[in-house]
N, C-alpha and C positions, 0 to 999 in steps of 0.2 A: 448593646448588653455587655458590659466588659467579663469580659470570661476567660482562662487559661487550660491547657490540660499538661502535660509532662510524659514523658515515657522513660521508659530506660531503668538497667539492671544496676544495683550496688557494684560491681562489680564487668559490667558491662563494658563498651566500648566509648558508649556515649550517653550522653543526658539528654534527650529534647526537649524543649519546652515554645508550643503557642499561643502566642496573646493575641489577642482580637476584643476589639472594641476602644484603645485610645484611639484619641481625635488626631487629624494633623496636624502637624506643627507643634510639636512635645520638641523641646531640645534629649537629644541621650549625649549622655557622655561612657564613654566606655572606659573611663580612670575611674566613675562614681559606681556604676556595675560591678566592678572588679573589687575595687574596696570594701564593696558590704558583703563579697563574695570570701574576700578575705578577714573578712573581721567575724565571719561564720566559721571561719578553720581557727578563730583565737580560741584562748580559754588553757587554765592551770590544770592538768585534768584530760586530758584529749588522747587521744592511743595515735601509734603507724602509723593509721592513713593518713594522719595529715602531715603526717613528713615526707608522702608520694604525692599527694596529690597539690598542683597549684593549680588553681579555679581561675580561670578565666573564659570567659564573655565569649560565643563567637555569632553572633548576628548576621543573617542571610538573609532575612527579608524585613521588611517594613521601614524599614531606614534607611533613608540617604541623605548622603551631607549631612551627616549630625539629627539629624529632625526624625522625626515621624514621617510618616506621609500615608497612616489612615487603613491600613490594609494587616493583614496578620506581621505581628510580630516573629519569627521563629530565633531562637537560639539553640546553640549547639554547646555542651560543655563537656569536654574531655573527661573521661577516667586515664588515668596516665598508670595506674592500679591495671588493665587492662590486660596488658603485655604479659604479667604474670598466671591469667585467666585465659586466653583463647586458646588452648585446647581443653580444658574446663569446663567449660561456658561456650562452646562456637553455634552460629546460629544452625548451623547445617549437619549434620551427624557423619561420620568419615567411618571408615572398619576404624577398627579401636577405640575407638571416644568412650565408650562405656568402661573402659580403665582410666580415661585420663581426668573423670568425672571428679568432683567430692562433695559426694552426695553428704547429708546430715541426717542420719538415723538417731539423735537422739535429743527428740527438743527442749528446747528450753523452757521455762517455767518463766512465764512472764510475758514472751515474745509471743508472737503470728504462727510459731512453730508450727505447730499441734493443730491447734483449729482451722491452717490453713491448708496444713496437709489434709487432712478430714474432708475439709468442702472441698478443695478440686483435686482429691481424689488422686493423691501425687506419696510414688514410693517413699521418697524420700524428703526434707523441707528445705531446699536448698533453692526449689522452685520458689517456694514462699519467700525462704527471707532477704533473697536478691534485690526484689520488690518492695518488700516490707521496711528495708534498711531505712533508718534517716538519710543515707547519699541524697535520698529522692529529693532532697528538700533545700539542696542547690540548688536545683531549678524554679523555687520556688521564691527561692530570694533575689534571683538572676529577673523575674517579676516583679516581685517587689522594687527593686531597685528603678525596676521603670514605673510604678505607680512612685515611686516616692517623688519623681524627677517632674511627673506631672502634679504633684499635688502642692508641691516647694512651689510651684509656677500660681499660686494660690496661698502662699507664705506658711504652706503646712507640712512641718516638721516631722519625723514618727523617729523613735529614740527608746531604747529602752535601758535597764538598768539590771543587778541584781541585787535582790533583798536578802535573800539565802540559799544556804548550800550545807546538808546537814542537819545542823544543830546551831549551828552559825547564822545569826539574823542582823539585819540591821532594822533597828525598833525605832524612828524619826521619822520626820517629814525629808523629802528629796524635793532640791528647788531646780527648776529646766536649767538654772546654768552650771549646776554641775554633772545632768548628765549629758548633757554638749560637749565635756571637759573632758567628758569620760571618752567620747565618741571621736575625740580628733587625736583622740593619745596612737599611737603606733607601738604601743606593746599593754597586751590583756593579760592579765593574771585573774582574775573573776570580776570581772565589771563592777563591782562596784564605787560608791561613792567613797567611803569611809575608810583610808588604809587601816587603821587597826582594825577592825571587823573584817575585811579582805586578808587579813593572817588568819582569822578562825578561821575562815573561810579552807583557806590553803591549808592549814592545819588537818582539818579532816577528810578532806581529798588526801593528805597525805598519810592518813590513818586507814583509810578505805585504801591503797595502795598494796599499805605493808600488812593489810587483814585479805589481800584477795577481792576486796570488796568492789561496790560502788556508792557515790552520792548524788539523789537529786535534789532538788529545791525549788526557793518562786524566784523570777523575774519580774521585770513592772516593764510594758509598753506604753511609752506617754504619746499620743499625738497632741500636737502645740500647737497653737494658735487657729481656733476650730472654728467654723463658720455656725450660726443658730441655725438649722431644718435641717438636719438630712437627718435619711432617717423616716418612722412614720409610725403613728399610733395605729391605724386602721387596719390594720389586718395585720394575724401573729408573724409571719414569715418578712412584714416588712421591715418590723421596728431592731433596730441598728446592734442592740445589745446583743439583742439572739443571734444575727448575724454572725456580728465578733465573736463570740462564744464559739462558736460550729466550727469556727476556721483556727481560733484557739484550742479545742481538742480536737484540731482532726490531725495534728500534729502529731510526730510517735514519739512514745510513753507520756506522753500528757493526759493527764488524771483528775486535772480540778483551773477550774474557770472563774475569775470574780470583777468585776468592775463596779472600778473607787472601794470604798469600802464598805463591800458589800460581806464579809466574815464579821464588820466589827460595830454593823447596824443593824443585824441579824439577833444580836443578842443587848441590843441598848435601846432606852425607853424611843418612844416618837418624834420626845420634843430635843432629844440629842441628836437623830438618824438625819436630820435634811438640812438642805442646804437656805440659809434665810437669805432671800429677797429685797435688795436694797435699789435704788433710782439715784444716778447722778445727774441732775438739773444741767448741771453745768455743759458736761460730755453727751446729753444726753442718749445716757443706757443702762439699763439692768445692769447688775452686779449681785453679787452671789458673795456671802459670808464665809465659806467653805466651800468644798468639791467633793461630799462624803458622795452623792452619785456617780462622780467618775465621767461628769463630762454629758451626762446619759437622763432622761424625764421621759419615760412614756418611749422611749424606744427610739426617742427625737436628742440629736447634738440639742444643747443649751449652750455654747460658747465658752464653755469652759474646757479644760484638756479634757481629750480623750481618755480611762486609764486604765489598763486591764491586765491582770494577771496570771501567769499558767503558773500552776503546780503540774513541777515534774516530778514522776516517779525516780527511780537510782535505775539506768542502766542493768538488762535482764540477764548480757553474758557478764558472767565473772568465771574469774581465773580459778575462782575456788568452787566449781560447779555446786547446783541444787541437784535436789534427786530427781531421777527423771527413769525414761521408760526406756528401751531401745524396742524400734520402733517395728525389727525382723523377728527377735524373739522374742515382745512380753517379758521381758527380763526386766526387774530393777536395775539401772546403771544411775551415770551420771550423767548431766547435761554436758552439749558437744560447748567449748568452746573455739573462737576465733578471736583473732584480735581486734581489738574494742576499747573503749576509752572510760575512762573510770567516772569521770562528772562532765556533764556537759552543758552545766544552768547557761552562761554567758551564749555556746554557741545558738542553746534554745531563744534567747533572749532577743539573737539577732531576726531567725528564723521566724520569732510569734512579730518583729516590729513588718518582717517581709505581707505578713498576714495579714493584720492589721492598716497597712496602705491599699492589701489591694481590695479590703472591703471599703474600707474609703473610699477610694478612685472610685469606685463602683459604685457607691449611694453616692459621690458627688456629681457621675455625670448623669444617672440617674434623672437626679432632680434637676440639672442646668442642662444639658445634653451641649451637641454641636457637634458637627461632622470636622468643625478645623477649630482649633485651639483659642483660635481668639473670636469665638460663635461664640464659644465656652466664659469668654473671659468678659463680653455682652454682657452673656446672662447674669451674669456672676455679678456683676458690677450693679446692674439694673437693678439686683433681689436686697444688692448690699442698700443700695440706696433707700428703699422698702422697709428694710431693717430701721436705718437710722434718722426715718422720718415718721418711724411709728408715733 
């Protein structure tokens, strides 16, 4: 079973990740992993934290000579901002440490602050927000990069692009080649394939900056060159679309998820909501007239691109704070403000890629197994022969 665990706080010394279940023999490129971490930090509207951090993966186990060895992979990600928080967030209490702490007594609406304080019985929200922070997703992107490297061995690629920021939205079909071209860029504005729409998105972010506000939006993750047959219709928790939805919804600030064109087909006639089936006798393969289902039918991949959209709300930390209550006095107050982003939709897309890659890699290994990449490949190729011989 492919599984991972993350640990670490936003302003702690380091983030720690352990991934288990990848077979031996998977080529590992630190440059590729660092590139994904870099992509997560990009985008117009990011805050000052991104100017401090330069995320690079430090693998301390599970990989030797640029190859997985089948054992747990441990990845460390240094928080460079830690040097500014050593006295505020020490592991061990010291004399005078209470005076050095940076308590958060005015919970932010929309954040985990108040619910976490009440659940864990803490005197302030510092203990909650440090772990609830999206800084944790740095670890997910590192794990996702390892899973992408595994999927690449079978021709599967996972990328994302931005469909909407605030009220500015892209309303046309997007080709895979356009998404590939975006991912290759060394400059990221808002990761939209259409330059004119991207400028409208930038105007949305500028307006938020000017008014001390924030903006949310929609990103789309596409898994290209998918095989038929990952996932299952047999049980509720083996349906792959359910697993993908849970993975996306586990991301901070995500409030909605869509598989394919689920929102459109929900209000369309049935005759216009299905992907028609054709058969190519020369190529001896089944084909579809569209991909409204987002590559999944009955919880099973059908060979088309898997398409997942995430709907992210505006960041809850506002420079013009909303109404709140002081935890000590219970008097009305304005919510606390800490250095934060204004818009994070492109970064959320990269994190979404990671989560989709993790789920797909896990489902792939469930179906094809193998303790080594060579064994997994033999199983996969045998299955492909079965599909093509049908």
